[in-house]
N, C-alpha and C positions, 0 to 999 in steps of 0.2 A: 876643567869642568868637573863637577861633582859626579862620581860614578853611579850614584843612586838616582839620578835624573832619568825619567822615562819620557821619551818623546810622546806628546799627546796622540799622535797618529797610531801608536801602538796600544793605547788604552782608550776605549770609547768614552769613558766618564771624564778623563782628563781632556780629551778633545772637545767634548761638550762644554766643559768649564772654560776652556780657553776661548772658544767661539763666543760664549756669552760675555766673558770679560771684555773681549775686543769690541763687542756691540754695546757695552756700557750697562749691562744688567747689574742690579744691586747684588750684594753678597747674599741677602736673604733669598732672592729669586734663584741664584745659582745653587744654593744649598737645597732648596725645594725641588728644583728641576732635576738635580743630580740624584736626589732621593727617589723620585718617581721613576727615573730611568732605571736605576738599580732594581727597583721593585718589579718592573715589567720584565726585565731580563731574567730575574729569578723565577717569576711566574711562568715564563715561556721555556726557560731552561735552554735558550738558544743563543747562538752568536748574533750580535746586533744586525749583521748583514743578512741573516736568514729570517728575521722576524717579518711576518707579512701582515696584510690587512686583517685577515681572519684572527690572527693572534691578538692584535690590538683591540678588535671588537670584543673578543672573548674577555680580555682583561677589563675593558670598560664596563661590560655587562656584569662581570663579577663584582666590580666596585659599586655599580648601581644597585645590585641585589643586596649588597651589604648596607644599603641606605646611606651612602656617602652623599654629602650635600651637593647641590648644583654648583656652588662655587668651587668646591674641591674637584668635582668632575671637570669643570672648565679649566682649572689650572693643569690638571693631568692631561687633558686633551691638548692644551697649548704646548705642554712639554713634549708630548709625543709628536705633534705636528712639527715642532722645531727640530727634533732629533731625527725622526724618520722621514 
């Protein structure tokens, strides 16, 4: 086995990608969801296991204040719902 392989359980983004792939998500959706999960983790500067509801609300409020479209906010909400 390749020594560079990292089991998805050790990397939250790889774990999410694997979960979506197994559920039949398109590559476009997988890229989009991965992007938004990376963004919220950078925003909170927390381990995924410690991100809480308040962190998620603050992130969504920040995006709403930036005038993100309703469709973008819905995609991000779906991403967060699937992941967290």
